[in-house]
C-alpha positions as semicolon CSV with decimal commas, in nm:
position;residue;x (nm);y (nm);z (nm)
1;M;-1,040;1,593;-2,796
2;Q;-0,722;1,416;-2,691
3;W;-0,449;1,609;-2,516
4;K;-0,128;1,595;-2,715
5;S;0,214;1,707;-2,607
6;D;0,428;1,964;-2,786
7;K;0,598;1,830;-3,097
8;E;0,848;2,109;-3,144
9;G;1,198;2,138;-3,005
10;D;1,321;1,858;-2,781
11;G;0,983;1,680;-2,772
12;M;0,917;1,773;-2,409
13;V;0,581;1,900;-2,288
14;S;0,582;2,265;-2,184
15;R;0,493;2,377;-1,832
16;K;0,208;2,587;-1,973
17;R;0,062;2,288;-2,160
18;L;0,085;2,068;-1,848
19;M;-0,090;2,333;-1,637
20;A;-0,377;2,351;-1,889
21;F;-0,396;1,970;-1,911
22;I;-0,414;1,922;-1,532
23;Q;-0,661;2,209;-1,490
24;N;-0,893;2,054;-1,751
25;A;-0,849;1,705;-1,606
26;E;-0,941;1,822;-1,255
27;K;-1,255;1,995;-1,385
28;T;-1,392;1,693;-1,575
29;W;-1,576;1,547;-1,274
30;E;-1,765;1,869;-1,204
31;K;-1,837;1,926;-1,573
32;V;-2,025;1,597;-1,586
33;V;-2,188;1,600;-1,241
34;F;-2,320;1,957;-1,278
35;S;-2,414;1,942;-1,647
36;Y;-2,781;1,877;-1,563
37;D;-3,057;2,126;-1,633
38;L;-3,209;2,270;-1,314
39;N;-3,520;2,363;-1,514
40;S;-3,598;1,996;-1,573
41;P;-3,822;1,824;-1,318
42;P;-3,623;1,660;-1,036
43;I;-3,674;1,309;-0,905
44;R;-3,649;1,288;-0,526
45;I;-3,464;0,986;-0,386
46;G;-3,387;0,992;-0,015
47;D;-3,251;1,333;0,081
48;F;-3,146;1,439;-0,269
49;D;-3,308;1,575;-0,581
50;Y;-3,174;1,407;-0,895
51;Y;-3,167;1,584;-1,230
52;R;-3,135;1,422;-1,571
53;L;-2,798;1,456;-1,738
54;P;-2,786;1,575;-2,101
55;L;-2,766;1,322;-2,384
56;R;-2,392;1,383;-2,407
57;F;-2,359;1,217;-2,062
58;S;-2,669;0,996;-2,070
59;T;-2,484;0,666;-2,010
60;R;-2,191;0,550;-1,800
61;I;-2,002;0,453;-2,117
62;K;-2,030;0,809;-2,254
63;I;-1,904;0,953;-1,925
64;F;-1,625;0,693;-1,912
65;R;-1,509;0,794;-2,261
66;Y;-1,516;1,161;-2,164
67;Y;-1,305;1,099;-1,852
68;R;-1,062;0,884;-2,055
69;Q;-0,953;1,198;-2,242
70;F;-0,745;1,277;-1,932
71;W;-0,749;0,981;-1,690
72;N;-0,664;0,610;-1,710
73;N;-0,936;0,340;-1,680
74;V;-0,900;0,311;-1,300
75;Y;-0,953;0,681;-1,231
76;A;-1,232;0,711;-1,489
77;N;-1,419;0,430;-1,309
78;R;-1,354;0,584;-0,967
79;M;-1,491;0,920;-1,077
80;I;-1,809;0,755;-1,207
81;C;-1,853;0,563;-0,878
82;S;-1,802;0,872;-0,662
83;A;-2,057;1,084;-0,848
84;G;-2,362;0,899;-0,716
85;F;-2,542;0,876;-1,050
86;K;-2,876;0,695;-1,063
87;N;-3,001;0,511;-1,370
88;I;-3,371;0,593;-1,402
89;R;-3,569;0,472;-1,703
90;G;-3,252;0,421;-1,906
91;R;-3,104;0,768;-1,842
92;L;-2,851;0,884;-1,587
93;Y;-2,947;1,135;-1,321
94;S;-2,707;1,333;-1,103
95;P;-2,772;1,442;-0,744
96;D;-2,806;1,812;-0,671
97;A;-2,555;1,822;-0,387
98;D;-2,299;2,059;-0,239
99;T;-1,946;1,938;-0,315
100;G;-1,784;2,170;-0,062
101;G;-1,548;2,353;-0,296
102;L;-1,324;2,100;-0,465
103;P;-0,969;2,214;-0,544
104;N;-0,944;2,217;-0,922
105;R;-0,754;2,536;-1,006
106;V;-0,382;2,498;-1,077
107;L;-0,200;2,764;-0,874
108;G;0,151;2,643;-0,947
109;L;0,333;2,358;-1,116
110;K;0,680;2,202;-1,103
111;I;0,800;1,939;-1,349
112;I;0,992;1,682;-1,144
113;K;1,096;1,449;-1,426
114;Q;1,016;1,420;-1,794
115;T;1,108;1,146;-2,041
116;S;0,969;1,055;-2,381
117;T;0,697;0,838;-2,218
118;N;0,658;0,959;-1,856
119;I;0,612;1,291;-1,681
120;I;0,611;1,345;-1,304
121;V;0,461;1,675;-1,194
122;D;0,388;1,844;-0,861
123;A;0,092;2,079;-0,894
124;I;-0,054;2,309;-0,632
125;L;-0,433;2,302;-0,654
126;G;-0,677;2,535;-0,486
127;I;-1,022;2,682;-0,516
128;P;-1,079;3,023;-0,678
129;G;-0,947;3,293;-0,447
130;D;-0,677;3,073;-0,290
131;S;-0,315;3,177;-0,285
132;I;-0,032;2,930;-0,347
133;A;0,018;2,905;0,031
134;D;-0,345;2,788;0,071
135;G;-0,321;2,522;-0,201
136;E;-0,272;2,147;-0,181
137;T;0,027;1,980;-0,346
138;I;-0,069;1,690;-0,572
139;R;0,178;1,464;-0,752
140;Y;0,075;1,342;-1,096
141;F;0,230;1,056;-1,289
142;I;0,143;1,120;-1,652
143;L;0,196;0,878;-1,939
144;R;0,274;1,005;-2,286
145;N;0,221;0,783;-2,587
146;P;0,537;0,832;-2,796
147;S;0,363;0,768;-3,128
148;T;0,047;0,977;-3,075
149;Q;0,180;1,218;-2,807
150;V;-0,148;1,174;-2,612
151;L;-0,121;1,246;-2,237
152;T;-0,300;1,034;-1,972
153;I;-0,293;1,073;-1,594
154;N;-0,191;0,732;-1,460
155;L;-0,161;0,815;-1,089
156;R;-0,264;1,104;-0,863
157;R;-0,110;1,120;-0,515
158;S;-0,207;1,357;-0,238
159;R;-0,189;1,378;0,140
160;Y;-0,545;1,507;0,133
161;A;-0,851;1,288;0,090
162;D;-1,056;1,357;-0,221
163;Y;-1,368;1,144;-0,259
164;R;-1,373;1,188;-0,638
165;Y;-1,075;0,952;-0,668
166;D;-1,154;0,702;-0,390
167;P;-1,171;0,335;-0,492
168;C;-1,520;0,208;-0,577
169;K;-1,704;0,027;-0,298
170;K;-1,856;-0,216;-0,546
171;K;-1,713;-0,342;-0,871
172;S;-1,785;-0,106;-1,158
173;R;-1,965;-0,242;-1,461
174;I;-1,783;-0,020;-1,708
175;L;-1,629;-0,220;-1,988
176;R;-1,254;-0,233;-2,019
177;R;-1,078;-0,199;-2,352
178;K;-0,964;-0,521;-2,512
179;K;-0,588;-0,557;-2,529
């Protein structure tokens, strides 16, 4: 599913649509990392138990394509690097680890600038139970393809560190699209 902008009226994306888009984008990392079945037998490596991911997320390419529904190539690669997946016997396994409550709920949103191809948004993110005052302000630079109306997060800026989006320590082996 690709996220498309509103086609009615002046061609601008609604605040409600942007809130839903950012909320879904922020939840993609956890949806993949915690999609494993706890009833499957774990494999212990170091201090962590690793559980096999479902076939839907069985390879890095499949996960990369899933992340690309919302994020550009750079962020999709970073999110794969930060997850700590292990390739065991040709399948990906995810660590059973505590993430410490990642802010992924949109508490508020302000559209800073919107053109036919670019949207700049400030969103306040928090964890369930947070008020707007407890949230973190994140600035998103979103690209909109004028012909397809597909939205893609091109840049995410925050004063707060978030390991999901940190640059990879080693070069990722995910293939890039040919131009």
